[in-house]
N, C-alpha and C positions, 0 to 999 in steps of 0.2 A: 134673162134666162140663163146666160152665161156666168153672171155673177153668182145667182142663186145655187147653181150647181157646183161652182167651184168653193161656193160658202158649205154647200153639204158636203162635199169631200173634204174639207178643212176642219171641220167639226169633230169628227171621228180623231182625226189625227190629234186635235187639241185637247180632247179629253183624254184619250190615251197619254199623252205626253204630260197632261196634269198629274194623271194618275201614277206614271212612273216618278217623276217628281216625288210624289209623296213618299212612296216606297222607298226612294234611295234616301230621302232626308230622313226616313225613321229606322234606318237601319246604318248608322255611320258607325266607323269603328275607329273612334279617334283615340281610345283609351284601350287599357287591356281589360278584358270581359264586356266592352261594348258591343261585340256580335254575339252575345249568348242571347238567344229568345227569351222572349218574356215567359213565365212560369207563374200560373196563380199560386198565391201562398197556400192556399189548402192542399194543393198538389204538391208543392215543395215539401212540406210538411210530411204527407205521408210517405213522399219518397225518402225522405230522411231517415223516418221512423222504420220504414222496410230496410234500408240499408243499414242501420244500428243493429236489428234481430237478425239480420243476414251475415254480420261480421261477428256478432256474439256466437252464431250457431257455427262458424267457420273455424277450426282450430288455428293456432297462430303456425304461421311457418316456421320449421327447424331450420335455425342458424349452423352452418357448419362451423365447426370449432376451428381457430387458427390453425395452421400447420404445426406453429410451436407454441407452448402455452407461455404465458409470460413470468411464471415461474420455475418453468423447466430450465435446464442447463443451455447454456449460449452455444450456437452452432459454429465449429470452428470457422467457418466462412464468414460469418457476422463478427467475431472477435478479431479475425485479422483485418478484415475491413476498419476496425476502430484502429487498431495498430497502423494502418498504412495512412488513416487520414492524419497522424501525427505527423507526417513530411509536408503538411501543407501549414504547420505552425514551426514554432523554432525560437530560440534565444541565445543572447549573447552572455557570457557569465556577467553576473553583477545586474543585468536588466531585470525589472521588474516581472517579466512575463517568466522567468525561469521557473519560479516556485509553480504556477501553474504547469508549464511545459514538461518539465522533468515528471512531475508527480503523475501528470497524465500518460506519461511513455511508460511508466512504472506501473501505474493501475492497467493499462492495455495489456501490457506483458503478463499480469498477473491473472485477468482474464482469459487471455489465449493459452495460457498454461491450464487453467481451468477446463475450459472448452475440450483441449485435446485430450487430457485425463477422460472427461466424460463422453468423448466421441464413440459412436458403434464400432468404430476401427480399433478401437482400444488406445493408451498409451502407449504399446509398443510400433506404431505407425508412427509417432510422432518423435523418435528417441532422441535425435539432435535438439530440436527445439526445447523439448522439456528439459535437458539435462543444460544448455544454455542458460535457461530462466534458472535452473537450480543453482548455477553457479553465481548467479548475480544475487539472487536470494541470499546466499551463503555469504557474500560480500558486502551485503547490506546490513545484513545480522538483524533483520524486521525493523531497522530504522528507515523511515521513509522520509524522513524530514528534508527539507530543501537544503540543510548544510551537508547531508550524507548523501542525498542523490547527487549534489553538486561535486562532490569529493569524487563518486563515481561514475561520474558523467559520462566519460570514455567507454566503460565497460556497459553503462544503461542502453546507450545510443549505438554503441557495436552489437550488443545482443539483436536490438530491434533490428538492424541491417542484416545480420547474419540469419536472422528468421525471415527477413523479407526476401532475400536472395533463396532461403531454401525453400519458401513456400513459390515461390516463381517457378521453381524447377517441378513442384507437386499441383499443377493447377487443377487436377481432380479433387483437392480439399477444399477449394476456396471459390469455385466456379458453381 
C-alpha cells in the first residue's frame, strides 16, 4: 500500500518533469533568432504584406540637413584644425616627405585664408592672419612647386606658427 501511494505521488511529478523537459528542449537559444516563436507561413506572409502596405502609406521621415553643406565654405574652426594637424608631420630638407609636407602647409594656409574671408564675422575680424598669408602668397608669386616652397620654407612655417599663436589668443574663433 505504501509503495502504491508513493507511486501515485511520483507519477504526476514524473509526467510534469517529462513535459517540462520537452518544453525546454523545444525552445533552445543556441544561435541568433532561435528564440523567435514559430509563425505559420500564411500568417507570416499576411503580416509582411501588411507591413509593406503600411510603409508605403507612411511618408518617409525628413532628414535634417547637415549644419554645413559640403559645397559651402569651410568654417574657420575646421580650416584651423587642418592647419594644426600639420604639426603632427614634418620633414628635413631633402627628404622625400618635404614635397607633401610643405605643399600641405601651403594648402592649409590657403584654405584658412578662404575660410576667414568667407566667415560671417567678415575678413576684418582676422586682419593679421589674412595679411600674413597675403605676404606669403606675394613671396611665392603663385609658384607652389616643391623647390619654391623649400626656398620659402622659413616664411611658410613661420606664417603657420604666427597664425597658430594668433588663433590661440582667439579661442572663440575655433572652438
